[in-house]
C-alpha positions in Angstrom: 0.0 0.0 0.0 2.8 2.4 0.9 4.7 1.6 -2.4 1.5 2.3 -4.4 0.9 5.6 -2.6 4.6 6.7 -3.1 4.5 5.7 -6.8 1.3 7.6 -7.4 2.8 10.6 -5.7 5.9 10.5 -7.8 3.9 10.1 -11.0 1.6 13.0 -10.0 4.5 15.3 -9.2 6.2 14.4 -12.5 3.0 15.3 -14.4 2.7 18.6 -12.5 6.4 19.5 -13.3 5.9 18.5 -16.9 2.8 20.7 -17.3 4.7 23.6 -15.8 7.6 23.1 -18.2 5.2 22.9 -21.1 3.4 26.1 -20.1 6.7 28.0 -19.9 8.1 26.5 -23.1 4.9 27.1 -25.1 4.1 30.5 -23.8 2.5 33.1 -26.0 5.0 35.5 -27.5 2.8 38.6 -26.9 3.3 39.9 -23.4 -0.3 41.4 -23.4 -1.9 38.0 -23.9 -4.3 36.9 -26.6 -6.1 39.6 -28.6 -9.8 39.1 -28.7 -12.1 40.7 -31.3 -15.1 42.7 -30.5 -18.7 42.0 -31.6 -19.0 39.6 -34.5 -16.2 39.9 -37.0 -15.1 43.3 -35.7 -11.3 44.0 -35.4 -9.6 43.8 -32.0 -9.7 46.8 -29.6 -13.2 47.9 -30.6 -16.2 48.4 -28.4 -18.4 45.4 -27.8 -22.0 45.7 -29.0 -24.5 43.4 -27.4 -26.3 41.4 -30.1 -30.1 41.9 -30.1 -32.8 39.4 -30.9 -36.5 39.8 -31.3 -38.9 38.9 -28.6 -39.9 35.2 -28.2 -43.1 34.2 -29.9 -44.9 31.2 -28.3 -47.3 31.0 -31.2 -50.8 29.4 -30.9 -50.4 26.3 -28.9 -54.1 25.6 -28.3 -57.4 26.6 -30.0 -60.0 27.7 -27.4 -63.5 26.4 -28.3 -66.7 25.6 -26.4 -66.8 22.0 -25.2 -69.0 19.6 -27.2 -72.6 19.1 -25.9 -72.2 15.4 -24.9 -73.8 14.3 -21.7 -71.5 13.0 -19.0 -71.6 9.3 -18.3 -71.1 7.6 -14.9 -69.6 4.4 -16.5 -68.1 3.8 -19.9 -69.9 1.1 -21.8 -68.6 -0.3 -25.1 -70.8 0.4 -28.1 -70.4 -3.0 -29.8 -70.2 -6.6 -28.7 -67.4 -9.1 -29.3 -68.3 -12.1 -31.1 
């Protein structure tokens, strides 16, 4: 158990050191960081304009009509017979 814990610790430390070395070695050349564009395809260093969208339209999901004039029944009875 102790050997497994020590091995996992060494592997984890080596991975951490490797990631640190890669991040230093592959750093971005620009000291300011990565340039991000503005809204849409606008060039960098422009003012961001929030895109707008029209209001949501739920549409007609149900048609409101008067209920049919059918009398209520206390028990459903089949209209035909099997046979």
